[in-house]
NUBA-949745 format. One record per residue: residue number from 1; residue in one letter; chain; x, y, z of N, C-alpha, C in turn. Coordinates in Angstrom, 3 decimals. Last residue first. Layout:
REM residues N
<kelo NUM,"A","A",<X,Y,Z>,<X,Y,Z>,<X,Y,Z>>
...
REM end
This chain:
REM residues 67
<kelo 67,"X","A",<-19.897,10.755,26.955>,<-19.113,11.512,27.932>,<-17.777,10.899,28.159>>
<kelo 66,"X","A",<-22.403,11.184,24.608>,<-21.141,10.515,24.882>,<-20.323,11.367,25.845>>
<kelo 65,"X","A",<-25.118,11.402,23.604>,<-24.687,11.709,24.968>,<-23.430,10.959,25.334>>
<kelo 64,"X","A",<-25.342,10.503,20.881>,<-25.469,11.909,21.247>,<-24.874,12.222,22.611>>
<kelo 63,"X","A",<-23.136,8.448,19.029>,<-24.160,8.584,20.068>,<-24.171,10.020,20.529>>
<kelo 62,"X","A",<-22.798,7.667,15.545>,<-22.361,8.361,16.766>,<-23.502,8.387,17.773>>
<kelo 61,"X","A",<-22.019,4.903,13.514>,<-23.016,5.813,14.088>,<-22.472,6.434,15.373>>
<kelo 60,"X","A",<-19.181,5.037,11.374>,<-19.840,4.442,12.533>,<-20.857,5.420,13.081>>
<kelo 59,"X","A",<-18.651,4.597,7.901>,<-18.862,5.488,9.042>,<-19.601,4.757,10.162>>
<kelo 58,"X","A",<-16.263,2.372,6.646>,<-17.688,2.623,6.844>,<-17.856,3.546,8.052>>
<kelo 57,"X","A",<-13.681,2.948,4.449>,<-14.053,2.897,5.860>,<-15.534,3.237,5.965>>
<kelo 56,"X","A",<-13.447,0.935,1.473>,<-13.606,2.216,2.168>,<-13.973,1.982,3.633>>
<kelo 55,"X","A",<-10.924,-1.526,0.719>,<-12.311,-1.156,1.022>,<-12.388,0.187,1.743>>
<kelo 54,"X","A",<-8.519,-1.010,-1.882>,<-8.827,-1.265,-0.476>,<-10.251,-0.814,-0.173>>
<kelo 53,"X","A",<-7.965,-0.153,-4.402>,<-8.769,-1.369,-4.281>,<-9.142,-1.688,-2.834>>
<kelo 52,"X","A",<-6.261,1.982,-4.152>,<-7.640,2.262,-4.560>,<-8.546,1.050,-4.427>>
<kelo 51,"X","A",<-3.910,0.583,-3.555>,<-4.518,1.450,-2.538>,<-5.976,1.755,-2.871>>
<kelo 50,"X","A",<-3.540,-0.696,-6.084>,<-3.707,-1.476,-4.854>,<-4.396,-0.630,-3.783>>
<kelo 49,"X","A",<-3.181,1.519,-7.747>,<-4.328,0.628,-7.972>,<-4.605,-0.214,-6.733>>
<kelo 48,"X","A",<-0.768,2.466,-6.670>,<-1.969,3.310,-6.629>,<-3.227,2.466,-6.820>>
<kelo 47,"X","A",<0.883,0.306,-7.289>,<0.680,0.698,-5.894>,<-0.581,1.555,-5.751>>
<kelo 46,"X","A",<0.770,0.324,-10.095>,<0.315,-0.849,-9.353>,<0.031,-0.512,-7.900>>
<kelo 45,"X","A",<1.907,2.830,-10.672>,<0.512,2.568,-11.055>,<-0.055,1.368,-10.308>>
<kelo 44,"X","A",<4.539,2.419,-9.727>,<3.679,3.425,-9.100>,<2.207,3.175,-9.422>>
<kelo 43,"X","A",<5.721,-0.886,-9.227>,<5.378,0.186,-10.152>,<4.382,1.135,-9.473>>
<kelo 42,"X","A",<8.116,-1.868,-6.978>,<6.674,-1.811,-7.218>,<6.409,-0.626,-8.136>>
<kelo 41,"X","A",<10.853,-4.035,-6.588>,<10.344,-2.781,-7.125>,<8.844,-2.906,-7.351>>
<kelo 40,"X","A",<13.469,-5.279,-4.733>,<12.064,-5.462,-5.074>,<11.497,-4.103,-5.436>>
<kelo 39,"X","A",<16.824,-6.071,-5.699>,<15.851,-5.087,-5.207>,<14.436,-5.470,-5.639>>
<kelo 38,"X","A",<18.730,-7.549,-6.887>,<18.279,-8.000,-5.574>,<17.257,-7.049,-4.953>>
<kelo 37,"X","A",<17.532,-7.006,-10.052>,<18.679,-7.522,-9.310>,<18.198,-8.071,-7.985>>
<kelo 36,"X","A",<14.558,-6.218,-9.584>,<15.621,-5.559,-10.339>,<16.913,-5.917,-9.617>>
<kelo 35,"X","A",<11.420,-7.745,-9.687>,<12.773,-7.785,-9.150>,<13.718,-7.089,-10.125>>
<kelo 34,"X","A",<8.160,-6.457,-8.922>,<9.153,-6.957,-9.867>,<10.506,-6.963,-9.172>>
<kelo 33,"X","A",<4.744,-6.931,-7.888>,<6.104,-6.422,-7.705>,<7.017,-7.076,-8.734>>
<kelo 32,"X","A",<1.327,-6.304,-7.055>,<2.336,-6.791,-7.996>,<3.699,-6.143,-7.731>>
<kelo 31,"X","A",<-0.465,-7.187,-4.420>,<0.355,-6.051,-4.833>,<1.440,-6.574,-5.766>>
<kelo 30,"X","A",<-1.645,-9.631,-4.052>,<-2.531,-8.459,-4.139>,<-1.791,-7.204,-4.592>>
<kelo 29,"X","A",<-0.130,-11.840,-3.558>,<-0.492,-11.557,-4.946>,<-1.398,-10.356,-5.125>>
<kelo 28,"X","A",<0.922,-12.401,-1.139>,<-0.465,-12.825,-1.346>,<-0.930,-12.567,-2.783>>
<kelo 27,"X","A",<3.396,-11.139,-1.350>,<3.343,-12.608,-1.287>,<1.946,-13.137,-1.569>>
<kelo 26,"X","A",<2.482,-8.455,-1.277>,<3.183,-8.963,-2.461>,<3.102,-10.489,-2.488>>
<kelo 25,"X","A",<1.422,-8.333,1.305>,<0.533,-8.106,0.161>,<1.170,-8.593,-1.144>>
<kelo 24,"X","A",<3.764,-8.760,2.787>,<2.618,-9.668,2.928>,<1.695,-9.553,1.725>>
<kelo 23,"X","A",<5.266,-6.515,2.065>,<5.716,-7.839,1.637>,<4.610,-8.883,1.782>>
<kelo 22,"X","A",<3.621,-4.548,3.283>,<3.893,-4.500,1.842>,<4.327,-5.878,1.351>>
<kelo 21,"X","A",<3.789,-5.302,5.976>,<2.493,-5.351,5.282>,<2.696,-5.339,3.771>>
<kelo 20,"X","A",<6.525,-4.801,6.490>,<5.961,-6.156,6.626>,<4.650,-6.292,5.864>>
<kelo 19,"X","A",<6.716,-1.968,6.025>,<7.488,-2.934,5.261>,<6.874,-4.336,5.310>>
<kelo 18,"X","A",<3.487,-0.315,6.188>,<4.821,-0.625,6.656>,<5.447,-1.720,5.802>>
<kelo 17,"X","A",<1.506,2.115,4.427>,<1.830,0.751,4.813>,<3.268,0.621,5.285>>
<kelo 16,"X","A",<0.790,4.565,3.365>,<0.509,4.336,4.779>,<0.924,2.960,5.279>>
<kelo 15,"X","A",<4.130,5.886,2.869>,<3.001,5.475,3.687>,<1.832,5.051,2.834>>
<kelo 14,"X","A",<6.594,6.719,1.922>,<5.388,7.373,1.412>,<4.177,7.096,2.296>>
<kelo 13,"X","A",<8.298,4.962,3.234>,<8.417,6.396,3.529>,<7.180,7.165,3.051>>
<kelo 12,"X","A",<7.510,2.592,1.995>,<7.338,2.736,3.446>,<7.384,4.212,3.829>>
<kelo 11,"X","A",<8.351,3.129,-0.593>,<6.916,2.987,-0.320>,<6.629,3.148,1.166>>
<kelo 10,"X","A",<11.109,3.118,-0.196>,<10.458,4.363,-0.624>,<8.949,4.298,-0.379>>
<kelo 9,"X","A",<11.565,0.461,0.462>,<11.877,1.502,1.449>,<11.226,2.835,1.090>>
<kelo 8,"X","A",<10.882,-0.762,-1.981>,<10.053,-0.986,-0.792>,<10.308,0.101,0.247>>
<kelo 7,"X","A",<11.151,1.551,-4.721>,<11.703,0.503,-3.880>,<10.798,0.352,-2.657>>
<kelo 6,"X","A",<8.934,2.306,-7.411>,<9.446,2.578,-6.071>,<10.076,1.343,-5.459>>
<kelo 5,"X","A",<8.449,3.918,-10.611>,<8.561,2.737,-9.764>,<9.226,3.113,-8.438>>
<kelo 4,"X","A",<8.120,6.436,-11.744>,<7.421,5.300,-12.357>,<7.445,4.049,-11.491>>
<kelo 3,"X","A",<7.412,9.197,-9.500>,<8.331,8.236,-10.091>,<7.553,7.089,-10.730>>
<kelo 2,"X","A",<5.350,10.636,-8.320>,<6.033,11.203,-9.467>,<6.940,10.220,-10.189>>
<kelo 1,"X","A",<2.242,10.642,-6.870>,<3.425,9.850,-7.121>,<4.083,10.341,-8.411>>
REM end
């Protein structure tokens, strides 16, 4: 991430979250956001911290004879 802050549309373009999920996380207080006029802005450090706080994917056991 090169910018200090992102608009919601820019975060959606960066991925991996969609617009609805981003706003859900903001409303729940898990993703800090700020208002700049009528725009919602998320600081790059806050977004990175949020992504790093997500739980890791647990590997699933594989079966040998899968067809």
